[in-house]
C-alpha positions in Angstrom: -135.1 103.3 -11.9 -135.5 103.1 -15.7 -138.1 100.8 -17.3 -137.4 100.0 -20.9 -138.3 97.7 -23.7 -135.7 96.7 -26.3 -137.3 95.8 -29.6 -134.0 95.4 -31.4 -132.7 91.8 -31.7 -129.3 91.5 -30.1 -126.8 89.6 -32.3 -126.3 86.1 -30.9 -122.9 85.2 -29.5 -123.6 81.6 -30.6 -125.6 81.6 -33.9 -125.6 77.8 -34.1 -128.0 77.8 -31.1 -130.7 79.1 -33.4 -130.2 76.0 -35.7 -132.4 73.8 -33.6 -134.1 75.0 -30.4 -136.6 73.0 -28.5 -138.7 73.5 -25.5 -136.4 74.5 -22.6 -137.8 71.6 -20.6 -136.7 69.1 -23.3 -133.1 70.0 -24.0 -132.4 66.4 -24.8 -134.2 66.9 -28.1 -131.4 69.1 -29.5 -128.9 66.4 -29.0 -130.8 63.8 -31.0 -129.3 62.3 -34.2 -131.2 64.9 -36.4 -129.3 67.7 -34.7 -126.9 69.7 -36.8 -123.2 68.8 -36.6 -122.4 72.5 -35.8 -124.8 72.4 -32.9 -123.4 69.2 -31.5 -119.9 70.7 -31.8 -121.1 73.8 -29.9 -122.6 71.7 -27.1 -119.4 69.7 -26.8 -117.3 72.9 -26.7 -119.5 74.4 -24.0 -119.1 71.2 -21.9 -115.4 71.3 -22.3 -115.0 74.9 -21.4 -117.2 74.4 -18.3 -115.3 71.3 -17.2 -112.0 73.1 -17.5 -113.3 76.1 -15.6 -114.5 74.2 -12.6 -112.1 73.6 -9.8 -114.5 71.9 -7.5 -118.0 70.4 -8.0 -120.5 69.1 -5.5 -123.7 67.7 -6.8 -125.4 65.1 -9.0 -124.0 63.6 -12.2 -125.5 61.8 -15.1 -124.8 58.1 -15.9 -122.1 59.5 -18.3 -120.5 61.4 -15.4 -121.6 64.8 -16.6 -122.9 67.5 -14.3 -126.6 66.9 -14.1 -129.3 68.0 -11.7 -128.6 70.3 -8.7 -125.0 71.2 -8.2 -122.5 73.8 -6.8 -119.4 74.6 -8.8 -116.4 76.7 -7.8 -114.3 78.0 -10.6 -110.5 78.4 -10.8 -110.9 82.2 -11.1 -113.0 82.6 -7.9 -116.4 82.6 -9.6 -119.1 80.2 -8.3 -122.4 78.8 -9.6 -125.2 77.1 -7.7 -128.2 75.7 -9.5 -129.3 73.3 -12.2 -127.2 71.4 -14.7 -128.3 69.3 -17.7 -125.9 66.8 -19.3 -122.8 68.8 -18.5 -124.2 72.3 -19.2 -125.6 75.0 -16.9 -129.3 74.8 -17.7 -132.4 75.7 -15.8 -132.4 78.1 -12.8 -129.3 79.1 -10.9 -127.1 81.8 -9.3 -123.7 82.8 -10.7 -121.4 84.9 -8.6 -118.4 86.5 -10.2 -115.2 87.2 -8.1 -115.7 90.9 -8.6 -119.0 90.9 -6.7 -121.4 90.8 -9.7 -124.3 88.3 -9.3 -126.8 86.9 -11.8 -129.8 84.9 -10.6 -132.2 83.5 -13.0 -132.7 81.3 -16.0 -130.0 79.6 -18.1 -130.2 77.8 -21.5 -127.3 75.6 -22.6 -124.7 77.5 -20.4 -126.0 80.9 -21.6 -127.9 83.4 -19.5 -131.2 83.4 -21.2 -134.7 84.1 -20.1 -135.9 85.9 -16.9 -133.3 87.0 -14.5 -131.6 89.6 -12.3 -128.1 91.0 -12.5 -126.8 92.7 -9.3 -123.6 94.7 -9.3 -121.3 95.6 -6.4 -122.1 99.3 -6.6 -125.8 98.5 -5.7 -127.2 98.8 -9.2 -129.3 96.0 -10.7 -131.2 94.9 -13.8 -134.3 92.6 -13.7 -136.1 91.4 -16.7 -135.6 89.5 -20.0 -132.1 88.5 -21.2 -130.8 86.8 -24.3 -127.3 85.4 -24.4 -126.4 87.3 -21.3 -127.6 90.7 -22.6 -130.7 92.8 -21.7 -133.3 91.9 -24.3 -137.0 92.8 -24.2 -138.7 94.3 -21.2 -136.8 95.0 -18.0 -136.0 97.4 -15.2 -132.5 99.0 -14.4 -131.9 100.7 -11.1 -128.9 102.6 -9.9 -128.5 103.7 -6.2 -129.0 107.4 -5.5 -125.7 109.2 -5.6 
């Protein structure tokens, strides 16, 4: 296994997310009237993409009919997600399984892999540690099975 620390900031896939971040437990704050138009558009875009990707959903919904609370989603491409949703976005803790056998289990922020988590690949290798927008960021540990 290799233990590493990435001190270099990884470029954000969605720079508008930096515009107005709040405490992860209070995501509703980013959707208030003072939020930037670009951020509101980005949130709407993420909701639309998620809605169109999901073939079947079992779980709770908000008063507006959005995925909210604990849920299980199966995607058209064979991927699946089981975990927390917030107002139509994957947010909180959850497990995402790709059709190719890759698994991610950990924290999500506004439909992005972000925080502490663990990636596991079909070949037996894994990464556990900090992630930012789906990429290793900060301290973590990567292990590959002995060959």
